C-alpha positions as CSV (number, residue, x, y, z in Angstrom):
1,P,-4.3,22.5,-11.3
2,L,-7.8,20.5,-10.7
3,R,-8.1,17.5,-13.1
4,K,-11.7,16.9,-14.0
5,R,-13.4,14.0,-12.8
6,E,-14.2,11.2,-15.5
7,K,-18.0,9.0,-15.0
8,S,-16.6,5.2,-14.4
9,E,-18.2,2.5,-15.5
10,P,-20.9,1.2,-13.6
11,S,-19.2,-1.3,-11.1
12,N,-20.7,-5.2,-10.0
13,P,-21.3,-5.1,-6.6
14,N,-23.4,-7.9,-6.4
15,Y,-21.0,-9.9,-8.1
16,Q,-23.5,-12.0,-10.3
17,G,-22.9,-11.5,-13.6
18,E,-25.4,-9.2,-13.5
19,P,-23.9,-5.6,-14.3
20,M,-25.8,-2.4,-11.7
21,S,-25.5,1.4,-12.2
22,Y,-24.9,3.9,-9.4
23,Y,-28.2,5.7,-10.0
24,R,-31.5,4.4,-8.5
25,T,-33.8,4.0,-10.8
26,P,-36.7,2.3,-11.3
27,E,-35.5,-0.8,-13.3
28,H,-31.8,-0.4,-11.2
29,R,-34.6,-1.0,-7.9
30,A,-36.5,-4.1,-9.7
31,L,-32.9,-5.6,-10.3
32,R,-32.1,-5.5,-7.1
33,A,-35.6,-6.9,-6.5
34,K,-35.0,-9.9,-8.1
35,L,-31.8,-10.5,-7.7
36,I,-32.0,-10.4,-3.6
37,Q,-35.4,-13.0,-3.9
38,R,-32.6,-14.7,-5.5
39,W,-30.0,-14.6,-2.7
40,K,-33.6,-15.1,0.2
41,P,-30.3,-13.1,2.6
42,W,-33.4,-13.8,5.4
43,E,-32.4,-17.6,5.7
44,N,-29.0,-16.9,6.0
45,S,-27.7,-16.8,10.3
46,T,-29.2,-13.8,12.4
47,G,-27.2,-13.4,14.8
48,P,-25.9,-15.9,17.5
49,K,-27.7,-18.6,19.0
50,S,-25.1,-20.2,21.8
51,E,-25.7,-18.1,25.2
52,E,-22.0,-18.2,24.6
53,G,-22.0,-16.4,21.0
54,K,-24.4,-13.6,22.5
55,Q,-22.5,-13.0,25.7
56,R,-19.3,-12.3,23.2
57,S,-21.7,-10.4,21.2
58,A,-22.9,-8.4,23.2
59,M,-18.9,-7.2,24.0
60,R,-18.1,-6.3,20.6
61,G,-19.4,-2.5,21.5
62,Y,-18.2,-2.5,24.8
63,K,-15.0,0.2,23.9
64,G,-13.1,-0.3,28.3
65,G,-14.5,1.0,31.3
66,T,-12.8,4.0,31.8
67,R,-15.3,5.3,34.2
68,D,-15.7,3.7,37.5
69,L,-11.5,4.9,36.3
70,L,-11.8,8.3,36.4
71,R,-14.7,8.7,38.7
72,E,-12.8,7.4,41.4
73,L,-9.9,9.9,40.6
74,A,-11.8,12.6,40.8
75,R,-12.8,11.4,44.4
76,L,-9.5,11.0,45.7
77,L,-8.3,14.2,43.7
78,R,-11.3,15.4,46.0
79,E,-10.2,14.4,49.1
80,Q,-7.0,15.5,48.2
81,A,-7.7,19.3,47.2
82,E,-9.9,18.8,50.8
83,A,-6.4,17.7,52.8
84,L,-4.2,20.2,51.5
85,K,-7.2,22.7,52.4
86,R,-6.8,21.1,55.9
87,I,-3.3,21.4,56.1
88,G,-2.8,24.9,55.0
């Protein structure tokens, strides 16, 4: 049987002592604006400054270069198929 999900209390994801509701009411938006002005996240780090740090950061999305390997494999398979046609 399915159980009815109870409504939870508003969480406190900002850890600043201000209770926050999940619902985006005008009061909530005003509270968020006030808290953001107090936190000033734009004054924190905006990324790597050194060339080494930028290179390291640029590699975070790298998934491993399998495309070149697949192209080489496809080329070898084509050559093998052509060789089998010549033999057979």
